[in-house]
N, C-alpha and C positions, 0 to 999 in steps of 0.2 A: 592338201586338200581340203579341208570343212573352210580353213582361215580364207581359200581362196572364195569357194562361193558363200562363204557368209560379206565378204566383204574387208575383213578386219585382223589383226595382227593373230599368232601364232599362240604369244601370250594369253590374247584374250580368250582363246578358245581353250585358253587351258583352264583359266579363271572361269567362264565359264560349266565347262566339265565338271570343273574337279569344285565347283562351288565354294570356292575361296574366296571368304565374305570379309567387305571393306574396300572391296575395288572399285567401284564409283562404277555400275558398267549399268548402263541405262535398260527399261525392260524391252525396248524394242529391240537394244542388239543381243539383249542374251534372246530373245525369242528368236534374231535371225540366227545365230549361232546353234541352236538347238534343231530348226526345222532344217538348218545342211546338216547337220552328225544325224538328224535319221532320213533324208534325201540319203545318205551314202552310207547308211547301213553302219556308223563310226562307233567304235565301243571302248574306251578312253584302258589307255595300259594301268593295270594294278599297281606298276613299282610307281609310273607316274605317277598315278591319282593320288598317293601315298605320299611322295614329295614334296606337291603341290600341296597337298592336309598337314603336311610338317608330324607326321607320323606315321608305318608303316603296319598293316592291315594285314601280320602276317607273326606267327607266334613261332619259334625254331625249338626244335627237340635236338638235341646233339649229342650222335653216337658217340663216344669215346673211345678207339680200339675195340668196337663189337666184333664177337667171335662169327663166324661162317653160317649161323644158323638163326642169327639174331630174330628173324622174325617168325621164323617156324616155330621158335619156343616160344610158350604163351607168355614172357614177361613184358615185353617190347609191345606189341599189338594187344596184350591190357590195359599198361601205360599208357596207349595211344588211345584207347575206346576212352576214357577217361577225360583225357585233355580235351581231346577235339570235342566232348559233346559241351562243355564247359566254353572253350576259345567261338567255335560258331555261333553258338547262344549269343555270343558278342560281339559277333562282327567280321571273325579273326580268321583267319588259316590258318590252319596248321602244316610246317613245309620241314622236312628230316634231313639231314646234313647228318652224314655219316665221316667221321673223322680216325682214319686206317693208322696214319704216317705220321708218329708223333711233330717231325719236321712242320705240319699241316698244321700245327697247333694257330697260326694267327688264322686261318679262317673265323675261330672264333671272335675273336676283334673285330676282326673287317665286319661281322655280319651287325653286331652292334653301332660301330660309328658309323658304319655307310648307311646306317637309317635301314637297313636290307629287312630286318627284321625290329619289333618293339619291345621284345623280349628272349628270354632262351631257358628254356627245361636243360640243366644238364645231366646227364647218366655215365655213370663211372670215372667222376669229375677230376679225382684222386691222379691221374693223368697228366692232367690240367692246370692244378693247385695254381702256380705258379701265376700265371696269366688269370687264372678265375678268381682268385684273391684279388691281384689287382683291382680287375676289372670292379669287384663289387666293390671296392673303396671308394672307385670312382663313384659312385650308384644306378650304375649303367643296373637294369631291370637283368636279376639273373634265379635260377630258383634251382635247385641241386637237390637230386633223387636216392642221392649218398647222408648216410650219417656221416657226423663231422663232431670232431672232438670241438671244435670253433666255434662257441655261441654265436659267432655274427654274422653267421653264413643262415642264408633262406630256406630252409630245408625240410621238404618230405621224405622220409624212409618208413621203412620197415623195419621191426628189431626182431629180424633173422633170429638172432640169439635167444630170445625166449623160441620163436616159433620153436628152434632143433630141441629146446630144450623140452618144451611138453612134447614134442616124438620121443622125446628119448627115454621120459619120465614115465609113458604109456609102455614105451615098449616094457621097460624095467617091471613096470606093473602088470604085467600081460606075465611075467617070471620067465621071461629068455635070460639065454648065458651066453649060448654060441649068438652073434648077432655078427650081423653082416651090414658092407653102407657101397653102395655105390656111388659114385658122388657123379655131380653132372658134366666136370671140365677137366683140363687133365693136373697134373699136379701142383702146377707152378700158377694154377690162378690162386689168387689173392682171396677172393673171396669165398671158395669152393673150400680151401685148407683153412680159411677162421669159420668155418660152421662144423666143418671136421673136427679142429680139436674145442671144438664147442661137445659136441658129440662126445669123443674120449673123456672129456674132463667128466662130465654128469655119467657116464657110465661110470667109471673111476667111483665117484661119491656112493651110488650105487653099490659099490662092494665087485664090480665087474671089471675085471684085466684087458682092456680092447687090444685086440689078438691083430695086429700091422696085418696078417697073412687076408686074414676076413674083407680089408679096404679093396676096394677096386674103384678103377679112374672113367668113369665117361666120358665119351665124347659129343656132349648136347645132343647128340642122337639119340636113338629108342636103340638101333640096330647096335652100337656101342652095350648098353646096359643089357641086352641079350649076350651078348660074347661076353661078356664081365657077367651074368649069371652064372653061365655055364659055365664057366672057371672057379666057381663055387659050389656049383655042383661035384666037380671032382674031389675038393676037401674031407676029409676023415674027422671027426663026423662034419655031415654038412649041417648051413647054420638051420636054426629054426625059424630065422626074423631075418627082413634084410629092409633098411630103408633106403627106397630110392630118394637121390635129396633134391629130384624134384619130380613130379609125375610124370614124368617123359620117361626116367630110367629107371619108374618104378613099374610100370609098364613094360617096360622092357625085360626086367626083369620074370614080371607075372608071367608073359609069354614061353619064354626055356623052362622056369619050373613045368607049367603046363607041360609040354610039347617033352616034358624029361617023363611028365606021369604020374607027377606028384601032385599033391592036393594043396587047394589054399585058403584057407591057412591051416587046415590039419596035421601038414608036414611041412609050408614054410608058409608061416606070415610074411603080409608086405604092406610097409606100409611107405606113402608118398608124402610133396609140400607145394604147394601151390592150389591146391582143389582146382583146378581144369575143370570148363562145366562138365565135361562128358565125363567123368570120375565116377559118377555114382551111377551111370546108365551099364560099366563096362563088371559083366559075372566073373568074378564077384567083386561087388563095386568097393571101390579104393577108399582104406581108410589114408586121411592125408591130412596135411597142415594149409588151412587156408593163409593166403596172403592178402589183403586186401589189395590187389593191383592195382583197379579199375579206381576206387577210391585212392589211393595215390597219383593219377593220375590229374582227376577232378582237384584236389586239393589244393595242387601242385599249380596246377592251370589257378585256378581262383588266387592264392600267395602273389603270383605271381600277376597278376590282372592289377591286384590291388596295389603293390609295387609300382605299376604303368602309370596308376592313376591317382596318385601320389594317393593314398588310404590307408588311416594306419592299418599293423598287422597285428592282430588279436594273440596271435603265436610266431615269434619268428624262424622256432621249432617244431615238428611234427613229428609223432613217430606213431605209427600204426602199429596192433598189436595184432599178431599171429591170432586163429582159436584152431582147435585139434576137431579133426571132423572125426570120431568114429563110425566104420562099415565095418561090411564084412570081412574084410582080409586082413586083418589086425584085430579080431576083439575075441581072443579064445584063448583063454587065462589056462597057463599051462600046468600055472599048482592047483587045479582043480581038475586039472582033466583024469 
């Protein structure tokens, strides 16, 4: 319609509206095309604009086999907050792709090779390492959010081994011996089991023999933690502390403890993980481990944009350190009671 009204070819319209340089289009023709577009209320499609300019305006966040509560759990929304802040400031849009079936891993390659996105951030990339490794070797812009031993991969990760370690050491410093843990995922979840093994190792180093009967597996939501805590409350003797491997698990456990008529931390202490922004406002306020998830998103976006723009990377792999935040739910020292 614009081409017909301006009396030019569709190619000329595309070049003018997408500001493609070096096409030797006269100012008069340019003005005629722009006036026709304004008169018709025409808005160029983002995909066509990107193709004409030779680079997509989209950054993709790919979630590989995400769990069903992925957007209710704080991690990915926090990462997206950091990512979005950086990419929007640079004129990009963030799009999110779920890949639930490993047979659909070709989507990763297609997004990059088709020019649909300028680059990708991958979460849980281990499920697609074979494809990912090849694309990185082919110098496609990719940044990973998971720790890896391969030093060639661009990575921004969080040192969750350190995070679980400082939580466990705090529990030991409070004098607890009857220690429970509610993981955030089923027992076949790779990352949750890794954190659980770290917890067991630190407790053993501290002279505590971990009791497998005091481990419960959550299902991503606080309702499952509530039920898990109820099952822990019928053990003899009951735990003196429970570690929720994320704040959602800790909050579910707290509700179950309080509903049973027990006190926090006097009867049972609670410690969480993530430091969700409302944890300091619950009563009692939650002791937790602050994981720098928003900062992970920011740094991941900055690293990806540097790769896209062929700018040197100060660091090819960044690992953020968690921080223990001591509040009311786990600050009671049994040794001095």
